[in-house]
C-alpha positions as CSV (number, residue, x, y, z in Angstrom):
1,M,24.4,-4.3,41.3
2,L,22.0,-1.6,40.1
3,S,22.1,-0.9,36.4
4,S,23.6,2.4,35.6
5,A,20.3,3.6,34.1
6,L,18.5,2.9,37.4
7,L,21.1,4.5,39.4
8,L,21.2,7.7,37.3
9,A,17.4,7.9,37.4
10,A,17.5,7.6,41.2
11,I,19.9,10.5,41.5
12,A,18.2,13.0,39.2
13,L,17.5,15.4,42.1
14,P,17.2,19.2,42.6
15,A,20.4,20.8,43.8
16,A,20.7,21.9,47.4
17,A,22.3,25.2,46.5
18,A,21.5,27.6,43.7
19,P,24.5,27.9,41.3
20,R,25.6,31.1,39.6
21,A,24.9,31.9,36.0
22,F,27.8,32.5,33.6
23,S,28.5,35.8,32.1
24,A,28.1,36.4,28.4
25,A,31.9,36.4,28.1
26,E,32.3,32.7,28.8
27,P,34.2,30.9,26.0
28,V,32.4,29.0,23.3
29,L,34.3,26.2,21.6
30,S,34.2,25.9,17.8
31,R,35.3,23.3,15.2
32,H,36.4,24.4,11.8
33,D,38.0,21.2,10.6
34,G,35.5,20.5,7.9
35,I,34.2,17.4,9.6
36,H,31.7,18.9,12.0
37,S,31.1,22.4,10.5
38,R,27.9,23.3,8.8
39,S,27.5,24.5,5.2
40,D,23.9,25.5,5.1
41,A,22.4,28.6,3.5
42,S,22.8,30.7,6.7
43,T,26.5,30.0,6.7
44,K,26.9,30.8,3.0
45,E,25.0,34.0,3.3
46,G,26.7,35.0,6.5
47,R,23.5,35.5,8.5
48,S,24.7,33.5,11.5
49,E,28.1,34.0,13.2
50,D,27.4,30.8,15.2
51,A,26.8,28.6,12.2
52,N,30.0,26.6,12.7
53,I,29.7,26.2,16.4
54,V,29.2,22.5,17.3
55,E,30.6,22.5,20.8
56,R,30.1,24.9,23.7
57,V,30.4,24.9,27.5
58,L,27.0,24.6,29.1
59,A,28.2,24.5,32.7
60,V,31.3,24.3,34.8
61,V,31.4,21.9,37.7
62,A,34.2,22.5,40.2
63,G,36.3,24.0,37.5
64,R,35.5,21.3,34.9
65,P,33.5,22.2,31.8
66,V,30.4,20.2,30.9
67,L,30.1,20.3,27.1
68,L,27.1,20.3,24.7
69,S,28.3,17.0,23.2
70,E,28.3,15.4,26.6
71,V,24.7,16.6,27.3
72,R,23.5,15.3,23.9
73,L,25.0,11.9,24.6
74,A,23.3,11.9,28.1
75,Q,20.0,12.8,26.4
76,Q,20.3,9.7,24.2
77,V,21.2,7.5,27.1
78,R,18.5,8.8,29.4
79,G,15.8,9.6,26.9
80,E,15.4,13.1,28.4
81,D,15.3,16.7,27.3
82,A,18.5,18.8,27.5
83,A,17.8,20.5,30.8
84,P,17.2,17.4,33.0
85,A,20.0,15.6,31.1
86,L,22.4,18.5,32.0
87,E,21.4,18.3,35.7
88,A,21.9,14.5,35.7
89,L,25.3,14.9,34.0
90,I,26.4,17.5,36.6
91,D,25.4,15.0,39.4
92,E,27.3,12.3,37.6
93,H,30.5,14.4,37.4
94,L,30.2,15.2,41.1
95,M,29.7,11.6,42.1
96,F,32.5,10.4,39.8
97,A,35.0,12.9,41.3
98,E,34.1,11.7,44.8
99,A,34.2,8.0,43.7
100,L,37.7,8.4,42.3
101,R,38.9,9.2,45.8
102,L,38.1,5.7,47.0
103,P,40.6,3.0,45.8
104,Q,38.0,0.3,46.1
105,A,36.0,2.0,43.3
106,A,38.8,1.7,40.8
107,L,37.7,-0.4,37.8
108,T,39.6,-3.3,36.3
109,D,40.1,-3.5,32.6
110,A,37.5,-6.2,32.4
111,E,35.0,-4.1,34.3
112,E,35.6,-1.1,32.1
113,A,35.2,-3.2,29.0
114,K,31.9,-4.7,30.3
115,A,30.6,-1.3,31.2
116,L,31.4,0.0,27.7
117,A,29.7,-3.0,26.0
118,S,26.6,-2.5,28.1
119,L,26.4,1.2,27.3
120,K,26.8,0.5,23.6
121,A,24.0,-2.1,23.8
122,R,21.7,0.4,25.4
123,V,22.3,3.1,22.9
124,P,23.4,1.4,19.7
125,G,22.7,4.5,17.6
126,A,24.4,7.0,19.9
127,A,25.9,9.8,17.9
128,A,29.2,9.9,19.8
129,D,32.7,8.9,19.2
130,A,34.2,5.9,21.0
131,D,36.1,8.0,23.5
132,A,33.0,9.8,24.6
133,L,31.1,6.5,25.2
134,R,34.1,5.1,27.0
135,R,34.3,8.1,29.3
136,M,30.6,7.9,30.2
137,A,30.8,4.1,30.7
138,R,33.8,4.5,33.0
139,R,32.1,7.3,35.0
140,Q,28.9,5.3,35.5
141,A,30.6,2.0,36.3
142,T,32.9,3.7,38.8
143,I,30.0,5.4,40.5
144,L,28.1,2.1,40.7
145,K,31.1,0.3,42.2
146,Y,31.5,3.1,44.8
147,V,27.8,2.9,45.7
148,D,28.1,-0.9,46.1
149,F,31.1,-0.5,48.4
150,R,30.1,2.5,50.5
151,F,26.3,2.3,50.7
152,R,25.0,-1.1,50.0
153,P,26.5,-2.7,53.1
154,Q,24.6,-0.2,55.2
155,V,21.3,-1.3,53.8
156,R,19.9,-4.0,56.1
157,I,16.2,-4.9,55.5
158,T,14.4,-7.7,57.2
159,A,11.4,-8.9,55.3
160,E,10.1,-12.4,54.6
161,D,8.8,-11.7,51.2
162,P,11.7,-11.5,48.7
163,E,10.0,-9.0,46.5
164,E,9.1,-6.8,49.4
165,K,12.6,-7.0,50.7
166,A,14.1,-6.1,47.3
167,R,11.7,-3.1,47.1
168,L,12.6,-1.8,50.5
169,E,16.3,-2.3,49.9
170,A,16.1,-0.4,46.7
171,A,14.2,2.4,48.4
172,E,16.7,2.6,51.2
173,L,19.6,2.7,48.8
174,D,18.0,5.4,46.7
175,A,17.5,7.5,49.9
176,R,21.2,7.2,50.7
177,I,22.2,8.1,47.2
178,E,19.8,11.0,47.3
179,A,21.3,12.4,50.5
180,W,24.9,11.9,49.1
181,V,24.1,13.8,45.9
182,K,22.5,16.7,47.9
183,D,25.6,16.9,50.0
184,L,27.8,17.0,46.9
185,R,25.7,19.7,45.3
186,A,25.7,21.8,48.5
187,A,29.5,21.7,48.6
188,A,30.1,22.1,44.9
189,E,30.6,25.2,42.7
190,V,28.3,24.9,39.7
191,R,28.0,27.6,37.1
192,Y,25.7,27.7,34.1
193,N,26.5,29.2,30.7
194,D,23.0,30.7,30.3
195,L,22.0,34.2,31.3
196,N,18.4,33.1,31.8
197,R,19.4,30.4,34.3
198,T,20.2,31.1,37.9
199,G,19.8,27.6,39.2
200,P,19.2,24.0,38.2
201,A,16.2,23.0,36.1
202,S,13.3,21.5,38.0
203,R,13.1,17.7,37.6
């Protein structure tokens, strides 16, 4: 099975259709519970109305919001800037929604626990709560299981050299994943909460 890092790197692709930008009226989520709010000088002097905003909607994928905290976690996992991390996260949500439709992609408790442990090992210092990490681990593991069930049996490479065979198999699997993600993007409604954005970031 491919590692989730390799799979997600392989599917970081441009979208097939240009999504719409949000309007300025899209909601922004705030926290004022004293745990995540800021108390710096700009807050005290009232110079910034957004000083306490620690969460906001960056995009909406098929009616589901993609939050700033999710993108920040994706940045830590992938080691990328915000724009490509957002695009990869959008792809991930689209793939996960599709994978959930296949019963064979459902995770066992043991598989979910193993995926979570692997993710924690990859990003031991991730600034995210346990639920956020668990959701990401579940998404990625479900996608991987879906790919193994749907696409891997279609990859048949004949090569005598084991390394060459493995390389060709990986390339063929990547191509099938790429085509799948392009189809998902073409059929999906993706909107960005950024007036300067009319489509996905180039990657």
